[in-house]
N, CA, C and O atoms as a Tripos MOL2 file, in Angstrom:
@<TRIPOS>MOLECULE
protein
  256   255    64     0     0
PROTEIN
NO_CHARGES

@<TRIPOS>ATOM
      1 N          42.7730  104.9770  384.0090 N.3       1 MET1
      2 CA         42.0990  103.8010  383.7660 C.3       1 MET1
      3 C          42.0160  103.3650  382.5200 C.2       1 MET1
      4 O          41.7110  104.1800  381.6480 O.2       1 MET1
      5 N          42.2440  102.1300  382.2080 N.am      2 LYS2
      6 CA         42.3920  101.7040  380.8640 C.3       2 LYS2
      7 C          40.5900  101.5780  380.3080 C.2       2 LYS2
      8 O          39.5800  101.3860  380.9850 O.2       2 LYS2
      9 N          40.7620  101.7810  378.8040 N.am      3 GLN3
     10 CA         39.4420  101.7280  378.2700 C.3       3 GLN3
     11 C          39.1130  100.2070  378.0960 C.2       3 GLN3
     12 O          39.9700   99.3270  378.0190 O.2       3 GLN3
     13 N          37.9580  100.0430  378.0530 N.am      4 ARG4
     14 CA         37.7840   98.2640  377.9100 C.3       4 ARG4
     15 C          37.2660   98.4100  376.3750 C.2       4 ARG4
     16 O          36.3450   99.2020  376.1760 O.2       4 ARG4
     17 N          37.7990   97.7040  375.3110 N.am      5 THR5
     18 CA         37.4510   97.2510  374.0660 C.3       5 THR5
     19 C          36.7520   96.0010  374.1270 C.2       5 THR5
     20 O          36.9170   95.1950  375.0430 O.2       5 THR5
     21 N          35.9600   95.8310  373.1420 N.am      6 VAL6
     22 CA         35.0800   94.7100  372.6730 C.3       6 VAL6
     23 C          35.0360   94.4850  371.4520 C.2       6 VAL6
     24 O          34.9500   95.6110  370.9630 O.2       6 VAL6
     25 N          35.0410   93.6250  370.4900 N.am      7 ASN7
     26 CA         34.7610   93.5320  369.3840 C.3       7 ASN7
     27 C          33.2340   93.6760  368.9310 C.2       7 ASN7
     28 O          32.2870   93.3550  369.6480 O.2       7 ASN7
     29 N          33.1270   94.2040  367.6400 N.am      8 CYS8
     30 CA         31.5920   94.2440  367.3790 C.3       8 CYS8
     31 C          31.2390   93.0250  366.8580 C.2       8 CYS8
     32 O          31.8980   92.3760  366.0460 O.2       8 CYS8
     33 N          30.0110   92.6810  367.4240 N.am      9 PRO9
     34 CA         29.1990   91.3580  367.0960 C.3       9 PRO9
     35 C          29.3370   91.1510  365.4430 C.2       9 PRO9
     36 O          29.7950   90.1150  364.9600 O.2       9 PRO9
     37 N          28.9420   92.1230  364.7580 N.am     10 GLN10
     38 CA         28.7160   92.2650  363.4850 C.3      10 GLN10
     39 C          29.8740   91.6940  362.4490 C.2      10 GLN10
     40 O          29.8830   90.7180  361.6990 O.2      10 GLN10
     41 N          30.9450   92.8310  362.7640 N.am     11 CYS11
     42 CA         32.0040   92.8150  361.6580 C.3      11 CYS11
     43 C          33.5010   92.6110  362.4180 C.2      11 CYS11
     44 O          34.4800   92.3180  361.7320 O.2      11 CYS11
     45 N          33.5880   92.7510  363.5920 N.am     12 GLY12
     46 CA         34.5860   92.4160  364.4310 C.3      12 GLY12
     47 C          35.6780   93.2890  364.9380 C.2      12 GLY12
     48 O          36.6500   93.0090  365.6390 O.2      12 GLY12
     49 N          35.2330   94.5700  364.3440 N.am     13 LYS13
     50 CA         36.1890   95.5560  364.6470 C.3      13 LYS13
     51 C          35.9830   96.1510  365.9360 C.2      13 LYS13
     52 O          34.8960   96.3480  366.4800 O.2      13 LYS13
     53 N          37.2200   96.4400  366.4110 N.am     14 ALA14
     54 CA         37.3570   96.7770  367.8170 C.3      14 ALA14
     55 C          36.6080   98.0350  368.1230 C.2      14 ALA14
     56 O          36.5330   98.9710  367.3270 O.2      14 ALA14
     57 N          35.9810   98.0180  369.4720 N.am     15 VAL15
     58 CA         35.0100   99.1270  369.7780 C.3      15 VAL15
     59 C          35.2890   99.5220  370.9600 C.2      15 VAL15
     60 O          35.2720   98.5490  371.7150 O.2      15 VAL15
     61 N          35.5690  100.5900  371.5580 N.am     16 ILE16
     62 CA         35.6250  100.9990  373.0430 C.3      16 ILE16
     63 C          34.2010  100.9400  373.5410 C.2      16 ILE16
     64 O          33.2430  101.4040  372.9230 O.2      16 ILE16
     65 N          34.1360  100.2890  374.7930 N.am     17 TRP17
     66 CA         33.1050  100.0080  375.3690 C.3      17 TRP17
     67 C          32.8700  101.4790  376.5070 C.2      17 TRP17
     68 O          33.5090  101.5860  377.5540 O.2      17 TRP17
     69 N          32.0340  102.3160  376.1230 N.am     18 SER18
     70 CA         31.6800  103.3960  376.9230 C.3      18 SER18
     71 C          30.3270  103.5970  376.4370 C.2      18 SER18
     72 O          29.7380  103.0080  375.5300 O.2      18 SER18
     73 N          29.8180  104.8200  377.4350 N.am     19 GLN19
     74 CA         28.2980  105.2770  377.3230 C.3      19 GLN19
     75 C          28.3370  106.4160  376.0350 C.2      19 GLN19
     76 O          27.3140  106.8520  375.5060 O.2      19 GLN19
     77 N          29.6880  106.7930  375.6560 N.am     20 ALA20
     78 CA         29.4750  107.6160  374.4640 C.3      20 ALA20
     79 C          29.2090  106.8920  373.2940 C.2      20 ALA20
     80 O          28.5850  107.4790  372.4100 O.2      20 ALA20
     81 N          29.5560  105.7430  373.1160 N.am     21 ASN21
     82 CA         29.3290  104.9270  372.0550 C.3      21 ASN21
     83 C          27.4170  104.5710  372.1090 C.2      21 ASN21
     84 O          26.8830  103.7290  372.8300 O.2      21 ASN21
     85 N          26.8820  105.2840  371.3540 N.am     22 ARG22
     86 CA         25.3610  104.6620  371.8720 C.3      22 ARG22
     87 C          25.0100  103.3050  370.6610 C.2      22 ARG22
     88 O          23.9560  102.6720  370.6090 O.2      22 ARG22
     89 N          26.0100  103.1510  369.9250 N.am     23 PHE23
     90 CA         25.6650  101.8060  369.3030 C.3      23 PHE23
     91 C          25.9120  100.2780  369.7550 C.2      23 PHE23
     92 O          25.5520   99.2080  369.2640 O.2      23 PHE23
     93 N          26.8420  100.6890  371.1420 N.am     24 ARG24
     94 CA         27.4410   99.5890  371.5840 C.3      24 ARG24
     95 C          26.5250   98.5760  371.9740 C.2      24 ARG24
     96 O          25.4650   98.8950  372.5120 O.2      24 ARG24
     97 N          26.9250   96.9630  371.6850 N.am     25 PRO25
     98 CA         28.1730   96.5040  371.5410 C.3      25 PRO25
     99 C          28.5830   96.6910  369.8810 C.2      25 PRO25
    100 O          29.6100   96.0970  369.5520 O.2      25 PRO25
    101 N          27.8420   97.4970  368.7600 N.am     26 PHE26
    102 CA         28.0240   97.6390  367.6940 C.3      26 PHE26
    103 C          29.0330   98.6880  367.2970 C.2      26 PHE26
    104 O          29.0470   99.7430  367.9320 O.2      26 PHE26
    105 N          29.6380   98.5490  366.5840 N.am     27 CYS27
    106 CA         30.7740   99.8190  366.1050 C.3      27 CYS27
    107 C          30.0870  100.9830  365.3690 C.2      27 CYS27
    108 O          30.6220  102.0920  365.3380 O.2      27 CYS27
    109 N          28.7970  100.7150  364.7220 N.am     28 SER28
    110 CA         28.1340  101.9060  364.0690 C.3      28 SER28
    111 C          26.7360  101.3530  363.9380 C.2      28 SER28
    112 O          26.3610  100.2270  364.2640 O.2      28 SER28
    113 N          25.9330  102.4590  363.3390 N.am     29 GLU29
    114 CA         24.4110  102.3290  363.4180 C.3      29 GLU29
    115 C          24.3560  101.1780  362.1850 C.2      29 GLU29
    116 O          23.5920  100.2460  362.4370 O.2      29 GLU29
    117 N          25.0160  101.1130  360.9590 N.am     30 ARG30
    118 CA         24.9070  100.1380  359.7890 C.3      30 ARG30
    119 C          25.1330   98.9720  360.6240 C.2      30 ARG30
    120 O          24.1590   98.2210  360.6760 O.2      30 ARG30
    121 N          25.9640   98.6820  361.1680 N.am     31 CYS31
    122 CA         26.1410   97.2710  362.0760 C.3      31 CYS31
    123 C          25.1960   96.7590  362.8110 C.2      31 CYS31
    124 O          24.8450   95.5810  362.7450 O.2      31 CYS31
    125 N          24.5970   97.8280  363.7590 N.am     32 LYS32
    126 CA         23.3020   97.4270  364.3160 C.3      32 LYS32
    127 C          22.0970   97.1780  363.5610 C.2      32 LYS32
    128 O          21.2060   96.3620  363.7980 O.2      32 LYS32
    129 N          22.1760   97.7830  362.8690 N.am     33 THR33
    130 CA         20.9520   97.6380  361.6010 C.3      33 THR33
    131 C          20.8790   96.2200  360.9930 C.2      33 THR33
    132 O          19.8170   95.5990  360.9430 O.2      33 THR33
    133 N          22.0420   95.7370  360.5370 N.am     34 MET34
    134 CA         22.3500   94.9070  359.9910 C.3      34 MET34
    135 C          21.9960   93.3480  360.8920 C.2      34 MET34
    136 O          21.5500   92.2710  360.4970 O.2      34 MET34
    137 N          22.4140   93.8170  362.1960 N.am     35 ASP35
    138 CA         22.3370   92.4320  363.1130 C.3      35 ASP35
    139 C          20.6430   92.4660  363.4410 C.2      35 ASP35
    140 O          20.0800   91.3720  363.4860 O.2      35 ASP35
    141 N          19.8770   93.6360  363.6570 N.am     36 LEU36
    142 CA         18.4230   93.6070  363.7240 C.3      36 LEU36
    143 C          17.6850   93.0520  362.4430 C.2      36 LEU36
    144 O          16.6160   92.4670  362.6190 O.2      36 LEU36
    145 N          18.1870   93.1960  361.1650 N.am     37 ALA37
    146 CA         17.6630   92.7500  360.0570 C.3      37 ALA37
    147 C          17.9020   91.0960  360.0460 C.2      37 ALA37
    148 O          17.0620   90.3820  359.4990 O.2      37 ALA37
    149 N          18.8200   90.6520  360.5350 N.am     38 GLN38
    150 CA         19.0670   89.1290  360.3330 C.3      38 GLN38
    151 C          18.0970   88.5990  361.8370 C.2      38 GLN38
    152 O          17.6580   87.4510  361.7640 O.2      38 GLN38
    153 N          17.8290   89.2590  362.9220 N.am     39 TRP39
    154 CA         16.6740   88.8730  363.3660 C.3      39 TRP39
    155 C          15.4180   88.6050  363.2230 C.2      39 TRP39
    156 O          14.6960   87.7290  363.6980 O.2      39 TRP39
    157 N          15.1590   89.8870  362.1620 N.am     40 ALA40
    158 CA         13.9360   90.0550  361.7440 C.3      40 ALA40
    159 C          13.6280   88.7520  360.6610 C.2      40 ALA40
    160 O          12.4980   88.3060  360.4610 O.2      40 ALA40
    161 N          14.7060   88.3140  360.0990 N.am     41 GLN41
    162 CA         14.7070   87.3140  358.9700 C.3      41 GLN41
    163 C          14.9660   86.0670  359.4040 C.2      41 GLN41
    164 O          15.1530   85.0800  358.6940 O.2      41 GLN41
    165 N          14.9760   86.1360  360.8270 N.am     42 GLU42
    166 CA         14.9980   84.4920  361.6680 C.3      42 GLU42
    167 C          16.2970   83.9000  361.2180 C.2      42 GLU42
    168 O          16.3740   82.6720  361.1710 O.2      42 GLU42
    169 N          17.3640   84.6610  360.8700 N.am     43 SER43
    170 CA         18.6660   84.0640  360.6820 C.3      43 SER43
    171 C          19.4320   83.3810  361.8280 C.2      43 SER43
    172 O          20.2600   82.4780  361.7140 O.2      43 SER43
    173 N          18.9380   84.0690  363.1220 N.am     44 TYR44
    174 CA         19.4790   83.2350  364.3180 C.3      44 TYR44
    175 C          18.7170   82.4460  364.7920 C.2      44 TYR44
    176 O          17.6100   82.7290  365.2520 O.2      44 TYR44
    177 N          19.2980   81.1730  364.7300 N.am     45 ARG45
    178 CA         18.3870   80.0110  365.3170 C.3      45 ARG45
    179 C          19.2840   79.0850  366.4070 C.2      45 ARG45
    180 O          20.4950   78.8790  366.3290 O.2      45 ARG45
    181 N          18.5330   78.6750  367.2530 N.am     46 ILE46
    182 CA         18.9350   77.7320  368.3180 C.3      46 ILE46
    183 C          18.7990   76.3090  367.7590 C.2      46 ILE46
    184 O          17.7160   76.0220  367.2490 O.2      46 ILE46
    185 N          19.7680   75.3870  367.7930 N.am     47 PRO47
    186 CA         19.5910   74.2250  366.9240 C.3      47 PRO47
    187 C          18.8990   73.3780  367.8790 C.2      47 PRO47
    188 O          19.2700   73.5410  369.0410 O.2      47 PRO47
    189 N          17.8630   72.3940  367.6610 N.am     48 GLU48
    190 CA         17.5070   71.7370  368.5950 C.3      48 GLU48
    191 C          17.8380   70.6990  368.1550 C.2      48 GLU48
    192 O          17.9650   70.4750  366.9510 O.2      48 GLU48
    193 N          18.0770   69.7070  369.2670 N.am     49 PRO49
    194 CA         18.7000   68.3570  369.3030 C.3      49 PRO49
    195 C          17.5750   67.5090  368.7410 C.2      49 PRO49
    196 O          16.3780   67.6770  368.9730 O.2      49 PRO49
    197 N          18.1490   66.5200  367.9260 N.am     50 GLU50
    198 CA         17.2820   65.4470  367.2180 C.3      50 GLU50
    199 C          16.8640   64.5840  368.2070 C.2      50 GLU50
    200 O          17.6560   64.2670  369.0950 O.2      50 GLU50
    201 N          15.5550   64.0860  368.1830 N.am     51 GLN51
    202 CA         15.0300   63.2340  369.4640 C.3      51 GLN51
    203 C          14.6360   62.2090  368.5900 C.2      51 GLN51
    204 O          14.0150   62.4080  367.5460 O.2      51 GLN51
    205 N          15.1250   60.7130  369.1610 N.am     52 SER52
    206 CA         14.5570   59.6480  368.6620 C.3      52 SER52
    207 C          13.4590   59.0810  369.2930 C.2      52 SER52
    208 O          13.2920   58.9240  370.5030 O.2      52 SER52
    209 N          12.5960   58.7340  368.2120 N.am     53 VAL53
    210 CA         11.2700   57.8830  368.6460 C.3      53 VAL53
    211 C          11.2880   56.8870  369.3780 C.2      53 VAL53
    212 O          11.9120   55.9430  368.8920 O.2      53 VAL53
    213 N          10.7420   56.6760  370.5970 N.am     54 THR54
    214 CA         10.8530   55.7820  371.5570 C.3      54 THR54
    215 C           9.3370   55.0750  371.4940 C.2      54 THR54
    216 O           8.3460   55.4280  370.8550 O.2      54 THR54
    217 N           9.5520   53.8260  372.4950 N.am     55 GLU55
    218 CA          8.0900   53.0900  372.3380 C.3      55 GLU55
    219 C           7.1770   53.9890  372.8810 C.2      55 GLU55
    220 O           6.0430   54.0410  372.4050 O.2      55 GLU55
    221 N           7.5030   54.7000  373.8010 N.am     56 SER56
    222 CA          6.4520   55.5120  374.7940 C.3      56 SER56
    223 C           5.8720   56.5660  373.6900 C.2      56 SER56
    224 O           4.6620   56.7530  373.8130 O.2      56 SER56
    225 N           6.3790   57.1460  372.8440 N.am     57 ASP57
    226 CA          6.3360   58.2550  372.0330 C.3      57 ASP57
    227 C           5.4860   57.8620  370.7890 C.2      57 ASP57
    228 O           4.8480   58.7040  370.1580 O.2      57 ASP57
    229 N           5.5120   56.5080  370.4630 N.am     58 GLU58
    230 CA          4.6240   56.0440  369.4290 C.3      58 GLU58
    231 C           3.1700   56.0390  369.9300 C.2      58 GLU58
    232 O           2.6790   55.6960  371.0050 O.2      58 GLU58
    233 N           2.4340   56.7250  368.3490 N.am     59 PRO59
    234 CA          0.9000   56.6490  368.6210 C.3      59 PRO59
    235 C           0.4480   55.3850  368.9670 C.2      59 PRO59
    236 O           1.1620   54.4130  368.7230 O.2      59 PRO59
    237 N          -0.8410   55.2300  369.6010 N.am     60 GLY60
    238 CA         -1.3530   54.0600  369.8780 C.3      60 GLY60
    239 C          -2.4110   53.9240  370.6960 C.2      60 GLY60
    240 O          -3.0140   54.9960  370.7470 O.2      60 GLY60
    241 N          -2.9740   52.9850  371.4430 N.am     61 PRO61
    242 CA         -4.0000   52.9940  372.3320 C.3      61 PRO61
    243 C          -3.4090   53.2200  373.7860 C.2      61 PRO61
    244 O          -2.3140   52.7590  374.1090 O.2      61 PRO61
    245 N          -4.2010   53.9560  374.6320 N.am     62 ASN62
    246 CA         -3.7290   53.9670  375.9550 C.3      62 ASN62
    247 C          -3.2750   53.0780  376.6920 C.2      62 ASN62
    248 O          -4.0850   52.1850  376.9420 O.2      62 ASN62
    249 N          -2.0720   52.9570  377.2330 N.am     63 LYS63
    250 CA         -1.2890   51.8780  378.0890 C.3      63 LYS63
    251 C          -1.7180   52.2120  379.5610 C.2      63 LYS63
    252 O          -1.3230   53.2940  379.9970 O.2      63 LYS63
    253 N          -2.4550   51.4400  380.3560 N.am     64 ASN64
    254 CA         -2.6080   51.8380  381.7920 C.3      64 ASN64
    255 C          -2.3700   50.3430  382.6360 C.2      64 ASN64
    256 O          -2.4300   50.3110  383.8660 O.2      64 ASN64
@<TRIPOS>BOND
     1     1     2 1
     2     2     3 1
     3     3     4 2
     4     3     5 am
     5     5     6 1
     6     6     7 1
     7     7     8 2
     8     7     9 am
     9     9    10 1
    10    10    11 1
    11    11    12 2
    12    11    13 am
    13    13    14 1
    14    14    15 1
    15    15    16 2
    16    15    17 am
    17    17    18 1
    18    18    19 1
    19    19    20 2
    20    19    21 am
    21    21    22 1
    22    22    23 1
    23    23    24 2
    24    23    25 am
    25    25    26 1
    26    26    27 1
    27    27    28 2
    28    27    29 am
    29    29    30 1
    30    30    31 1
    31    31    32 2
    32    31    33 am
    33    33    34 1
    34    34    35 1
    35    35    36 2
    36    35    37 am
    37    37    38 1
    38    38    39 1
    39    39    40 2
    40    39    41 am
    41    41    42 1
    42    42    43 1
    43    43    44 2
    44    43    45 am
    45    45    46 1
    46    46    47 1
    47    47    48 2
    48    47    49 am
    49    49    50 1
    50    50    51 1
    51    51    52 2
    52    51    53 am
    53    53    54 1
    54    54    55 1
    55    55    56 2
    56    55    57 am
    57    57    58 1
    58    58    59 1
    59    59    60 2
    60    59    61 am
    61    61    62 1
    62    62    63 1
    63    63    64 2
    64    63    65 am
    65    65    66 1
    66    66    67 1
    67    67    68 2
    68    67    69 am
    69    69    70 1
    70    70    71 1
    71    71    72 2
    72    71    73 am
    73    73    74 1
    74    74    75 1
    75    75    76 2
    76    75    77 am
    77    77    78 1
    78    78    79 1
    79    79    80 2
    80    79    81 am
    81    81    82 1
    82    82    83 1
    83    83    84 2
    84    83    85 am
    85    85    86 1
    86    86    87 1
    87    87    88 2
    88    87    89 am
    89    89    90 1
    90    90    91 1
    91    91    92 2
    92    91    93 am
    93    93    94 1
    94    94    95 1
    95    95    96 2
    96    95    97 am
    97    97    98 1
    98    98    99 1
    99    99   100 2
   100    99   101 am
   101   101   102 1
   102   102   103 1
   103   103   104 2
   104   103   105 am
   105   105   106 1
   106   106   107 1
   107   107   108 2
   108   107   109 am
   109   109   110 1
   110   110   111 1
   111   111   112 2
   112   111   113 am
   113   113   114 1
   114   114   115 1
   115   115   116 2
   116   115   117 am
   117   117   118 1
   118   118   119 1
   119   119   120 2
   120   119   121 am
   121   121   122 1
   122   122   123 1
   123   123   124 2
   124   123   125 am
   125   125   126 1
   126   126   127 1
   127   127   128 2
   128   127   129 am
   129   129   130 1
   130   130   131 1
   131   131   132 2
   132   131   133 am
   133   133   134 1
   134   134   135 1
   135   135   136 2
   136   135   137 am
   137   137   138 1
   138   138   139 1
   139   139   140 2
   140   139   141 am
   141   141   142 1
   142   142   143 1
   143   143   144 2
   144   143   145 am
   145   145   146 1
   146   146   147 1
   147   147   148 2
   148   147   149 am
   149   149   150 1
   150   150   151 1
   151   151   152 2
   152   151   153 am
   153   153   154 1
   154   154   155 1
   155   155   156 2
   156   155   157 am
   157   157   158 1
   158   158   159 1
   159   159   160 2
   160   159   161 am
   161   161   162 1
   162   162   163 1
   163   163   164 2
   164   163   165 am
   165   165   166 1
   166   166   167 1
   167   167   168 2
   168   167   169 am
   169   169   170 1
   170   170   171 1
   171   171   172 2
   172   171   173 am
   173   173   174 1
   174   174   175 1
   175   175   176 2
   176   175   177 am
   177   177   178 1
   178   178   179 1
   179   179   180 2
   180   179   181 am
   181   181   182 1
   182   182   183 1
   183   183   184 2
   184   183   185 am
   185   185   186 1
   186   186   187 1
   187   187   188 2
   188   187   189 am
   189   189   190 1
   190   190   191 1
   191   191   192 2
   192   191   193 am
   193   193   194 1
   194   194   195 1
   195   195   196 2
   196   195   197 am
   197   197   198 1
   198   198   199 1
   199   199   200 2
   200   199   201 am
   201   201   202 1
   202   202   203 1
   203   203   204 2
   204   203   205 am
   205   205   206 1
   206   206   207 1
   207   207   208 2
   208   207   209 am
   209   209   210 1
   210   210   211 1
   211   211   212 2
   212   211   213 am
   213   213   214 1
   214   214   215 1
   215   215   216 2
   216   215   217 am
   217   217   218 1
   218   218   219 1
   219   219   220 2
   220   219   221 am
   221   221   222 1
   222   222   223 1
   223   223   224 2
   224   223   225 am
   225   225   226 1
   226   226   227 1
   227   227   228 2
   228   227   229 am
   229   229   230 1
   230   230   231 1
   231   231   232 2
   232   231   233 am
   233   233   234 1
   234   234   235 1
   235   235   236 2
   236   235   237 am
   237   237   238 1
   238   238   239 1
   239   239   240 2
   240   239   241 am
   241   241   242 1
   242   242   243 1
   243   243   244 2
   244   243   245 am
   245   245   246 1
   246   246   247 1
   247   247   248 2
   248   247   249 am
   249   249   250 1
   250   250   251 1
   251   251   252 2
   252   251   253 am
   253   253   254 1
   254   254   255 1
   255   255   256 2
@<TRIPOS>SUBSTRUCTURE
     1 MET1         2 RESIDUE 1 A MET
     2 LYS2         6 RESIDUE 1 A LYS
     3 GLN3        10 RESIDUE 1 A GLN
     4 ARG4        14 RESIDUE 1 A ARG
     5 THR5        18 RESIDUE 1 A THR
     6 VAL6        22 RESIDUE 1 A VAL
     7 ASN7        26 RESIDUE 1 A ASN
     8 CYS8        30 RESIDUE 1 A CYS
     9 PRO9        34 RESIDUE 1 A PRO
    10 GLN10       38 RESIDUE 1 A GLN
    11 CYS11       42 RESIDUE 1 A CYS
    12 GLY12       46 RESIDUE 1 A GLY
    13 LYS13       50 RESIDUE 1 A LYS
    14 ALA14       54 RESIDUE 1 A ALA
    15 VAL15       58 RESIDUE 1 A VAL
    16 ILE16       62 RESIDUE 1 A ILE
    17 TRP17       66 RESIDUE 1 A TRP
    18 SER18       70 RESIDUE 1 A SER
    19 GLN19       74 RESIDUE 1 A GLN
    20 ALA20       78 RESIDUE 1 A ALA
    21 ASN21       82 RESIDUE 1 A ASN
    22 ARG22       86 RESIDUE 1 A ARG
    23 PHE23       90 RESIDUE 1 A PHE
    24 ARG24       94 RESIDUE 1 A ARG
    25 PRO25       98 RESIDUE 1 A PRO
    26 PHE26      102 RESIDUE 1 A PHE
    27 CYS27      106 RESIDUE 1 A CYS
    28 SER28      110 RESIDUE 1 A SER
    29 GLU29      114 RESIDUE 1 A GLU
    30 ARG30      118 RESIDUE 1 A ARG
    31 CYS31      122 RESIDUE 1 A CYS
    32 LYS32      126 RESIDUE 1 A LYS
    33 THR33      130 RESIDUE 1 A THR
    34 MET34      134 RESIDUE 1 A MET
    35 ASP35      138 RESIDUE 1 A ASP
    36 LEU36      142 RESIDUE 1 A LEU
    37 ALA37      146 RESIDUE 1 A ALA
    38 GLN38      150 RESIDUE 1 A GLN
    39 TRP39      154 RESIDUE 1 A TRP
    40 ALA40      158 RESIDUE 1 A ALA
    41 GLN41      162 RESIDUE 1 A GLN
    42 GLU42      166 RESIDUE 1 A GLU
    43 SER43      170 RESIDUE 1 A SER
    44 TYR44      174 RESIDUE 1 A TYR
    45 ARG45      178 RESIDUE 1 A ARG
    46 ILE46      182 RESIDUE 1 A ILE
    47 PRO47      186 RESIDUE 1 A PRO
    48 GLU48      190 RESIDUE 1 A GLU
    49 PRO49      194 RESIDUE 1 A PRO
    50 GLU50      198 RESIDUE 1 A GLU
    51 GLN51      202 RESIDUE 1 A GLN
    52 SER52      206 RESIDUE 1 A SER
    53 VAL53      210 RESIDUE 1 A VAL
    54 THR54      214 RESIDUE 1 A THR
    55 GLU55      218 RESIDUE 1 A GLU
    56 SER56      222 RESIDUE 1 A SER
    57 ASP57      226 RESIDUE 1 A ASP
    58 GLU58      230 RESIDUE 1 A GLU
    59 PRO59      234 RESIDUE 1 A PRO
    60 GLY60      238 RESIDUE 1 A GLY
    61 PRO61      242 RESIDUE 1 A PRO
    62 ASN62      246 RESIDUE 1 A ASN
    63 LYS63      250 RESIDUE 1 A LYS
    64 ASN64      254 RESIDUE 1 A ASN
């Protein structure tokens, strides 16, 4: 059976995907810790699409 390899999300090094690698999908504890630090510093963000202001979004008296 061929062993599956993936790239470490942090450094890009090829890693064998197996239960023997306790840091998977990372190649090492260092890469795993660096990734965790980036999450803690809120470096990973999903961009929010810009919203245009429409007439219905503008503040003003209630329209009934």
